[in-house]
C-alpha positions in Angstrom: -10.1 11.4 6.6 -11.1 7.7 6.9 -8.7 5.6 8.8 -8.3 1.8 8.9 -6.1 -0.5 10.8 -5.6 -4.2 10.1 -4.5 -6.4 13.1 -4.0 -10.1 12.5 -4.8 -12.4 15.3 -5.6 -16.1 15.8 -8.4 -18.1 17.3 -7.2 -20.7 19.8 -9.6 -22.9 21.6 -12.5 -20.5 20.8 -10.6 -17.4 22.1 -9.1 -14.6 20.1 -5.3 -14.2 20.6 -4.2 -10.7 19.8 -2.2 -8.4 21.9 -3.4 -5.0 23.1 0.0 -3.6 22.2 -0.7 -4.5 18.5 -4.0 -2.7 18.7 -2.5 0.3 20.5 0.3 0.5 18.0 -2.1 0.3 15.0 -4.3 3.2 16.3 -1.5 5.4 17.7 -2.1 9.0 16.7 -5.8 8.6 15.9 -8.2 11.2 17.4 -10.3 10.2 20.3 -13.7 8.8 19.4 -15.6 5.6 18.8 -14.2 2.8 16.7 -15.7 -0.4 15.3 -13.9 -3.7 15.5 -14.8 -6.3 12.9 -13.5 -9.9 13.2 -13.5 -12.2 10.2 -11.4 -15.1 9.0 -8.2 -14.1 7.3 -8.1 -14.9 3.6 -5.1 -16.5 2.1 -4.3 -14.3 -1.0 -2.8 -15.7 -4.1 1.0 -16.2 -3.7 3.8 -14.5 -5.7 4.8 -17.9 -7.2 1.2 -18.4 -8.4 1.2 -14.9 -9.9 4.5 -15.5 -11.6 3.4 -18.9 -13.0 0.2 -17.2 -14.3 2.1 -14.6 -16.3 5.0 -16.7 -17.5 3.4 -20.1 -18.0 -0.2 -19.2 -19.0 -0.5 -15.6 -20.3 2.9 -15.2 -22.1 2.8 -18.5 -24.1 -0.9 -18.1 -24.9 -0.3 -14.5 -26.0 2.6 -15.5 -28.2 0.5 -18.2 -29.8 -2.4 -15.8 -30.5 -0.1 -13.1 -31.8 -0.4 -10.6 -29.0 2.4 -8.1 -28.6 4.1 -7.8 -25.2 2.2 -4.6 -24.4 -1.1 -6.5 -25.0 -0.6 -9.2 -22.4 -2.6 -7.3 -19.9 -5.6 -7.3 -22.3 -5.4 -11.1 -22.6 -5.1 -11.4 -18.8 -8.3 -9.4 -18.2 -10.1 -11.2 -21.0 -9.3 -14.6 -19.5 -10.4 -13.5 -16.0 -13.6 -12.1 -17.4 -14.3 -15.3 -19.4 -13.7 -17.4 -16.3 -15.6 -15.3 -13.8 -17.9 -13.3 -15.9 -18.0 -9.5 -16.5 -20.2 -6.5 -15.7 -20.9 -3.3 -17.6 -19.1 -0.4 -15.9 -21.0 2.7 -16.8 -18.2 5.0 -15.6 -15.8 3.8 -18.2 -18.4 2.5 -20.7 -16.9 -1.0 -20.9 -17.3 -4.5 -19.5 -15.0 -5.3 -16.7 -14.2 -8.7 -15.0 -16.4 -9.5 -12.0 -13.3 -10.2 -9.9 -9.8 -8.9 -9.6 -7.2 -11.6 -9.8 -5.2 -9.9 -7.1 -8.1 -10.4 -4.7 -8.4 -14.1 -5.3 -7.5 -16.6 -2.7 -4.8 -19.2 -3.4 -7.5 -21.8 -4.1 -9.4 -19.5 -6.4 -6.3 -18.5 -8.3 -5.4 -22.2 -8.8 -8.9 -22.7 -10.1 -8.4 -19.8 -12.6 -5.1 -21.2 -13.7 -6.5 -24.7 -14.2 -9.5 -23.3 -16.1 -7.2 -21.2 -18.4 -5.1 -24.3 -19.2 -8.2 -26.3 -20.1 -9.7 -23.3 -22.0 -6.5 -22.7 -24.1 -6.5 -26.4 -25.1 -10.2 -26.5 -26.0 -10.4 -23.2 -27.8 -7.0 -22.9 -29.5 -5.4 -26.3 -29.2 -2.6 -24.7 -27.1 -1.1 -27.1 -24.5 0.2 -25.1 -21.5 2.2 -27.0 -18.9 2.2 -25.9 -15.3 5.0 -26.8 -12.8 2.8 -29.4 -11.1 2.4 -31.2 -14.4 6.1 -31.3 -15.5 8.0 -34.6 -15.4 10.4 -34.9 -12.5 
């Protein structure tokens, strides 16, 4: 059985700051043997407020305008992601799938997707979607 552990640390003055206790705790119960440690910058995943805004301020009003039923909102979501980021044929399911998963986007990438969708909705369907940052105070 493949095992993985994620340990979050910080680089301070060129040195890694992570406790041995965190590592020991993460691998407790693993069998003896070699392990590989990979260090990479942590990514900042999209936030829950970003995700909520996407569904309530972009997908839902656009779906309503286009005549989608509630159970079809996921289809519109995937179509928008595919239109923005492209799609690839998946031989296993015999269908095109988006090149990215929105849940794997960083906060910056998710903001780009949202901004793109707002522009696309206006250009393609004449639908004006208003995001929180654009609302009058």
